[in-house]
KELUMZA-904912 format. One record per residue (C-alpha): y, z, x. Coordinates in steps of 0.1 Angstrom, whole numbers, plus 5000, padded with zeros to 4 digits. Layout:
<recs>
+------+------+------+
|    Y |    Z |    X |
+------+------+------+
|    Y |    Z |    X |
...
+------+------+------+
</recs>
This chain:
<recs>
+------+------+------+
|    Y |    Z |    X |
+------+------+------+
| 5189 | 4960 | 5131 |
| 5195 | 4998 | 5131 |
| 5225 | 4993 | 5154 |
| 5240 | 4967 | 5131 |
| 5235 | 4988 | 5100 |
| 5251 | 5018 | 5117 |
| 5282 | 4997 | 5126 |
| 5284 | 4984 | 5091 |
| 5282 | 5019 | 5076 |
| 5311 | 5031 | 5098 |
| 5332 | 5001 | 5089 |
| 5326 | 5005 | 5052 |
| 5332 | 5043 | 5054 |
| 5367 | 5035 | 5067 |
| 5374 | 5011 | 5039 |
| 5360 | 5033 | 5011 |
| 5392 | 5054 | 5009 |
| 5412 | 5023 | 4999 |
| 5388 | 5000 | 4981 |
| 5360 | 5023 | 4968 |
| 5345 | 4999 | 4942 |
| 5345 | 4969 | 4965 |
| 5330 | 4991 | 4993 |
| 5301 | 5002 | 4972 |
| 5294 | 4965 | 4963 |
| 5296 | 4955 | 4999 |
| 5273 | 4983 | 5010 |
| 5247 | 4973 | 4984 |
| 5248 | 4937 | 4995 |
| 5248 | 4943 | 5033 |
| 5228 | 4974 | 5041 |
| 5191 | 4980 | 5035 |
| 5186 | 5012 | 5016 |
| 5148 | 5015 | 5014 |
| 5150 | 5027 | 4979 |
| 5122 | 5007 | 4963 |
| 5095 | 5020 | 4986 |
| 5106 | 5056 | 4979 |
| 5090 | 5053 | 4944 |
| 5054 | 5053 | 4957 |
| 5049 | 5090 | 4954 |
| 5020 | 5107 | 4972 |
| 4998 | 5083 | 4992 |
| 4970 | 5108 | 4995 |
| 4953 | 5120 | 4963 |
| 4923 | 5140 | 4953 |
| 4907 | 5125 | 4923 |
| 4873 | 5111 | 4912 |
| 4873 | 5082 | 4937 |
| 4884 | 5074 | 4973 |
| 4915 | 5053 | 4969 |
| 4932 | 5031 | 4994 |
| 4968 | 5028 | 4984 |
| 4989 | 4999 | 4997 |
| 5026 | 4995 | 4987 |
| 5051 | 4968 | 4996 |
| 5087 | 4963 | 4986 |
| 5119 | 4946 | 4998 |
| 5138 | 4969 | 5022 |
| 5168 | 4970 | 4999 |
| 5174 | 4974 | 4962 |
| 5174 | 4939 | 4947 |
| 5190 | 4927 | 4915 |
| 5166 | 4931 | 4886 |
| 5155 | 4905 | 4862 |
| 5158 | 4904 | 4825 |
| 5130 | 4926 | 4811 |
| 5112 | 4897 | 4794 |
| 5114 | 4876 | 4826 |
| 5101 | 4906 | 4846 |
| 5070 | 4912 | 4826 |
| 5062 | 4875 | 4827 |
| 5066 | 4873 | 4864 |
| 5045 | 4904 | 4869 |
| 5017 | 4888 | 4849 |
| 5019 | 4857 | 4871 |
| 5017 | 4879 | 4903 |
| 4987 | 4898 | 4889 |
| 4969 | 4865 | 4882 |
| 4974 | 4856 | 4919 |
| 4960 | 4889 | 4931 |
| 4930 | 4891 | 4909 |
| 4923 | 4854 | 4912 |
| 4892 | 4846 | 4891 |
| 4881 | 4882 | 4886 |
| 4887 | 4897 | 4851 |
| 4916 | 4921 | 4846 |
| 4936 | 4935 | 4817 |
| 4970 | 4950 | 4810 |
| 4969 | 4988 | 4809 |
| 5006 | 4991 | 4803 |
| 5035 | 4967 | 4801 |
| 5072 | 4975 | 4798 |
| 5106 | 4970 | 4813 |
| 5100 | 4998 | 4838 |
| 5065 | 4989 | 4850 |
| 5036 | 4966 | 4845 |
| 5002 | 4982 | 4852 |
| 4971 | 4960 | 4855 |
| 4934 | 4971 | 4859 |
| 4904 | 4952 | 4872 |
| 4876 | 4946 | 4847 |
| 4878 | 4943 | 4810 |
| 4891 | 4968 | 4784 |
| 4856 | 4972 | 4768 |
| 4842 | 4986 | 4801 |
| 4834 | 5024 | 4798 |
| 4852 | 5031 | 4831 |
| 4864 | 5065 | 4837 |
| 4902 | 5067 | 4845 |
| 4910 | 5063 | 4882 |
| 4877 | 5045 | 4891 |
| 4889 | 5009 | 4888 |
| 4913 | 4989 | 4910 |
| 4949 | 4991 | 4897 |
| 4979 | 4970 | 4905 |
| 5014 | 4984 | 4896 |
| 5044 | 4961 | 4896 |
| 5080 | 4974 | 4893 |
| 5113 | 4956 | 4886 |
| 5128 | 4968 | 4918 |
| 5104 | 4947 | 4938 |
| 5078 | 4975 | 4945 |
| 5042 | 4965 | 4942 |
| 5016 | 4991 | 4946 |
| 4978 | 4987 | 4947 |
| 4953 | 5015 | 4941 |
| 4920 | 5002 | 4954 |
| 4887 | 5021 | 4947 |
| 4867 | 5021 | 4980 |
| 4829 | 5019 | 4981 |
| 4817 | 5053 | 4993 |
| 4783 | 5061 | 5008 |
| 4767 | 5095 | 5016 |
| 4763 | 5099 | 5054 |
| 4726 | 5094 | 5063 |
| 4707 | 5125 | 5073 |
| 4717 | 5161 | 5067 |
| 4754 | 5157 | 5077 |
| 4776 | 5164 | 5047 |
| 4803 | 5140 | 5036 |
| 4810 | 5104 | 5029 |
| 4814 | 5073 | 5050 |
| 4838 | 5045 | 5041 |
| 4840 | 5009 | 5052 |
| 4868 | 5000 | 5075 |
| 4860 | 4963 | 5070 |
| 4868 | 4968 | 5033 |
| 4901 | 4986 | 5041 |
| 4912 | 4959 | 5064 |
| 4902 | 4932 | 5040 |
| 4924 | 4947 | 5013 |
| 4953 | 4950 | 5037 |
| 4949 | 4912 | 5043 |
| 4949 | 4906 | 5006 |
| 4981 | 4925 | 5000 |
| 4998 | 4909 | 5030 |
| 4990 | 4875 | 5015 |
| 5003 | 4886 | 4981 |
| 5036 | 4898 | 4996 |
| 5041 | 4863 | 5011 |
| 5037 | 4844 | 4978 |
| 5065 | 4829 | 4957 |
| 5051 | 4850 | 4928 |
| 5060 | 4882 | 4946 |
| 5095 | 4870 | 4954 |
| 5099 | 4860 | 4917 |
| 5095 | 4895 | 4904 |
| 5131 | 4904 | 4915 |
| 5163 | 4888 | 4929 |
| 5169 | 4895 | 4965 |
| 5205 | 4900 | 4976 |
| 5216 | 4871 | 4997 |
| 5233 | 4887 | 5026 |
| 5207 | 4914 | 5035 |
| 5182 | 4904 | 5061 |
| 5150 | 4898 | 5043 |
| 5124 | 4923 | 5055 |
| 5096 | 4943 | 5039 |
| 5088 | 4980 | 5037 |
| 5051 | 4989 | 5036 |
| 5031 | 5021 | 5029 |
| 4994 | 5027 | 5034 |
| 4975 | 5058 | 5023 |
| 4939 | 5068 | 5020 |
| 4924 | 5097 | 4999 |
| 4910 | 5124 | 5022 |
| 4887 | 5138 | 4996 |
| 4873 | 5135 | 4961 |
| 4866 | 5163 | 4936 |
| 4830 | 5175 | 4936 |
| 4811 | 5201 | 4915 |
| 4813 | 5226 | 4943 |
| 4847 | 5217 | 4957 |
| 4863 | 5188 | 4976 |
| 4840 | 5161 | 4993 |
| 4856 | 5146 | 5023 |
| 4850 | 5113 | 5039 |
| 4839 | 5120 | 5075 |
| 4832 | 5086 | 5090 |
| 4842 | 5050 | 5090 |
| 4818 | 5021 | 5094 |
| 4829 | 4988 | 5109 |
| 4816 | 4955 | 5122 |
| 4842 | 4958 | 5149 |
| 4845 | 4983 | 5178 |
| 4856 | 5018 | 5167 |
| 4874 | 5043 | 5189 |
| 4852 | 5059 | 5215 |
| 4850 | 5094 | 5200 |
| 4842 | 5099 | 5164 |
| 4850 | 5131 | 5145 |
| 4822 | 5152 | 5131 |
| 4836 | 5182 | 5112 |
| 4873 | 5175 | 5112 |
| 4887 | 5169 | 5077 |
| 4907 | 5137 | 5075 |
| 4944 | 5139 | 5067 |
| 4968 | 5115 | 5050 |
| 5006 | 5123 | 5050 |
| 5023 | 5124 | 5017 |
| 5042 | 5092 | 5024 |
| 5013 | 5074 | 5041 |
| 5004 | 5066 | 5077 |
| 5033 | 5060 | 5101 |
| 5057 | 5056 | 5073 |
| 5089 | 5053 | 5094 |
| 5073 | 5025 | 5115 |
| 5062 | 5006 | 5084 |
| 5098 | 5000 | 5074 |
| 5117 | 4967 | 5081 |
| 5087 | 4946 | 5089 |
| 5097 | 4910 | 5095 |
| 5084 | 4884 | 5071 |
| 5071 | 4865 | 5101 |
| 5051 | 4895 | 5114 |
| 5014 | 4888 | 5116 |
| 4989 | 4910 | 5097 |
| 4981 | 4928 | 5130 |
| 5018 | 4935 | 5138 |
| 5024 | 4947 | 5102 |
| 4996 | 4972 | 5099 |
| 4990 | 4983 | 5135 |
| 5011 | 5015 | 5132 |
| 4994 | 5026 | 5100 |
| 4958 | 5020 | 5113 |
| 4966 | 5038 | 5145 |
| 4979 | 5068 | 5126 |
| 4949 | 5067 | 5103 |
| 4925 | 5070 | 5132 |
| 4947 | 5097 | 5149 |
| 4951 | 5117 | 5117 |
| 4914 | 5116 | 5110 |
| 4902 | 5129 | 5144 |
| 4893 | 5097 | 5163 |
| 4903 | 5093 | 5199 |
| 4896 | 5070 | 5229 |
| 4910 | 5035 | 5230 |
| 4925 | 5036 | 5195 |
| 4950 | 5008 | 5202 |
| 4922 | 4984 | 5213 |
| 4900 | 4993 | 5183 |
| 4929 | 4986 | 5159 |
| 4937 | 4953 | 5175 |
| 4900 | 4942 | 5171 |
| 4897 | 4955 | 5136 |
| 4927 | 4936 | 5123 |
| 4911 | 4903 | 5130 |
| 4887 | 4908 | 5101 |
| 4891 | 4882 | 5073 |
| 4907 | 4888 | 5039 |
| 4886 | 4899 | 5009 |
| 4879 | 4868 | 4988 |
| 4877 | 4886 | 4954 |
| 4879 | 4922 | 4942 |
| 4844 | 4937 | 4934 |
| 4841 | 4944 | 4897 |
| 4821 | 4977 | 4901 |
| 4824 | 5009 | 4919 |
| 4797 | 5035 | 4927 |
| 4800 | 5062 | 4900 |
| 4771 | 5081 | 4913 |
| 4792 | 5089 | 4945 |
| 4826 | 5093 | 4929 |
| 4812 | 5117 | 4903 |
| 4807 | 5143 | 4931 |
+------+------+------+
</recs>
């Protein structure tokens, strides 16, 4: 695909001198620009909770809907994601629809509830609050559930393959229909005496052979293996889609030893049936 796009760019560059306006239209229609996924911002984050951030978008800038139609379609997509769990609209407008798990009467501190953000350019971004548990014994730090992380990835994969996701924007007809993904994980939360890092992942599946002890985990600004997460085929399985990101998550967090085998086994975990309605404020408070 990269070779084809390179050839198209060269051909359009030659035509731009004579037909600039037509060339711009042709380029928009034929070449994936990866602009929607660039709006994700930082995929790390150091707040009051450990966040798993998962973003998906078409790999090209689509045609946008009328604002009234967009907010309606965004609400329909949110209803699919949250299923029977309660949620409310935190913000709704022509530039973004932001939805939060729970009810508006809950006394939930900002940033400690699951949030789904939907944009008219096709970008959908989930900020998921992970359950966090102090590591048993005297070892400082937090452990997170890899099973929960993978289950959320499954859930977002399913959402991106629904007609409700497609209905939030108009895809251009001539561009090959592929998706750009981003996955990020908070490396730490804010505690009373400084940052509190997660140090360990728990899993019902086999983890890599060597587990880090004191190394601080790291998440790149644009998420794990960002370049490899572009142009994923719609027919790619969950495993093929998220393998690069999970491999980079392990590598960037200090794991080693049969990482590829561990990722392959981990991605066979089932999807999360419903979002949990509560988090653990005694942990996230630091």
